C-alpha positions as CSV (number, residue, x, y, z in Angstrom):
1,M,0.0,0.1,0.1
2,S,2.8,2.4,0.8
3,R,4.4,1.9,-2.6
4,V,1.0,2.6,-4.3
5,A,0.8,5.9,-2.2
6,L,4.4,6.6,-3.3
7,A,3.4,6.1,-7.0
8,L,0.5,8.3,-6.7
9,K,2.2,11.1,-4.7
10,T,5.0,11.0,-7.2
11,V,2.8,11.6,-10.2
12,L,0.8,14.3,-8.3
13,A,3.7,15.9,-6.4
14,R,3.6,19.3,-8.3
15,S,-0.2,19.8,-7.8
16,D,-0.6,18.2,-4.3
17,D,-0.3,20.7,-1.5
18,T,0.2,18.2,1.3
19,P,3.2,19.5,3.2
20,T,4.3,16.3,4.9
21,L,4.2,12.9,3.6
22,I,4.9,9.8,5.8
23,F,5.9,6.5,4.5
24,D,6.3,3.5,6.8
25,E,7.3,0.1,5.6
26,V,7.6,1.3,2.0
27,D,10.3,-1.3,1.8
28,A,8.1,-4.3,2.8
29,G,8.5,-7.3,0.6
30,I,11.2,-5.7,-1.7
31,G,15.0,-6.3,-1.9
32,G,17.9,-4.1,-2.8
33,R,17.4,-4.1,-6.6
34,S,13.9,-2.7,-6.2
35,A,14.8,-0.5,-3.2
36,D,17.0,1.9,-5.4
37,P,14.3,3.2,-7.6
38,V,12.0,3.5,-4.6
39,G,14.8,5.6,-2.7
40,R,15.1,7.8,-6.0
41,M,11.5,8.4,-6.2
42,L,11.3,9.3,-2.4
43,W,14.1,11.8,-2.9
44,R,12.4,13.3,-6.0
45,L,9.2,13.6,-4.0
46,A,11.2,15.3,-1.2
47,R,11.9,18.2,-3.6
48,H,8.2,19.3,-3.2
49,H,7.2,18.0,0.1
50,Q,8.6,17.0,3.5
51,V,9.1,13.2,3.3
52,V,9.5,11.2,6.4
53,C,10.4,7.5,5.6
54,V,10.9,4.6,8.0
55,T,13.1,2.0,6.2
56,H,15.3,-1.0,7.0
57,L,17.0,-0.9,3.5
58,P,20.1,1.1,3.1
59,Q,19.5,1.4,-0.6
60,I,16.5,3.6,0.4
61,A,18.2,5.3,3.3
62,A,21.1,6.5,1.2
63,Y,19.0,9.0,-0.5
64,A,17.8,10.8,2.6
65,D,18.7,14.4,3.1
66,D,18.8,13.8,6.8
67,H,19.3,10.4,8.6
68,L,17.9,9.5,11.9
69,R,18.6,6.2,13.7
70,I,15.5,5.1,15.9
71,E,16.4,2.4,18.3
72,K,14.1,0.7,20.8
73,L,15.8,-0.3,24.2
74,E,14.7,-1.7,27.4
75,R,15.5,0.2,30.6
76,D,14.3,-0.6,34.1
77,G,11.7,-3.0,32.5
78,R,10.3,-0.4,30.3
79,T,10.7,0.0,26.5
80,V,12.0,3.4,25.5
81,T,13.0,4.8,22.1
82,E,16.1,6.8,21.3
83,I,16.4,9.0,18.3
84,E,19.8,10.1,17.0
85,H,20.5,12.4,14.1
86,L,23.6,10.9,12.3
87,D,26.4,12.9,10.9
88,E,28.1,11.9,7.8
89,D,30.5,9.5,9.4
90,A,27.9,7.9,11.7
91,R,25.6,7.7,8.6
92,R,28.3,5.8,6.7
93,L,28.6,3.3,9.7
94,E,24.9,2.9,10.1
95,L,24.4,2.2,6.3
96,A,27.2,-0.4,6.6
97,H,25.4,-1.8,9.7
98,M,22.2,-1.9,7.7
99,L,23.9,-3.8,5.0
100,G,24.7,-6.6,7.6
101,G,28.3,-5.7,8.3
102,T,29.7,-5.8,11.7
103,S,30.9,-2.4,13.1
104,G,33.4,-1.0,10.7
105,A,33.5,-4.1,8.5
106,E,35.6,-2.9,5.5
107,A,33.3,-4.5,2.8
108,A,30.2,-3.1,4.3
109,V,31.7,0.3,4.7
110,S,32.9,0.2,1.0
111,A,29.3,-0.8,0.0
112,A,27.8,2.1,2.1
113,D,30.2,4.6,0.4
114,A,28.9,3.3,-3.0
115,L,25.4,3.8,-2.1
116,L,26.1,7.3,-0.9
117,A,28.1,8.1,-4.1
118,S,25.2,6.8,-6.1
119,A,22.8,9.1,-4.2
120,S,25.1,12.0,-4.5
121,S,25.3,11.5,-8.2
122,L,21.5,11.8,-8.5
123,R,21.7,15.0,-6.5
124,D,24.3,16.5,-8.7
125,T,22.6,15.4,-11.9
126,S,19.3,16.9,-10.6
127,A,20.9,20.1,-9.6
128,A,22.6,20.5,-13.0
129,V,19.3,20.1,-14.8
130,A,17.3,22.4,-12.5
């Protein structure tokens, strides 16, 4: 359902005045190959709206303008949620972790760098066209 909403919002982006769009589980049931176009669509949609997207796929997260890590923890028998805004270095490591790498694993960090480079390339190409 989220991907249907994403497709509709993408087509109607310029005529829709909804200021904020929230996508949760937009990545449900898809893999990395399908996730890249979804990430690109979300990024393009974010040029006209504020987009909030909850994702577990690094291929989507790499296109974010801002990256927040949300983590549920248990403290004193209670579940609490922590939210952290990630700087560029922390973002690289978080994407590597999302890719399944252990903390600082070289192959995962290289893959995260490639995802970030691809997203940066889209931004640069779109800025040159605009």
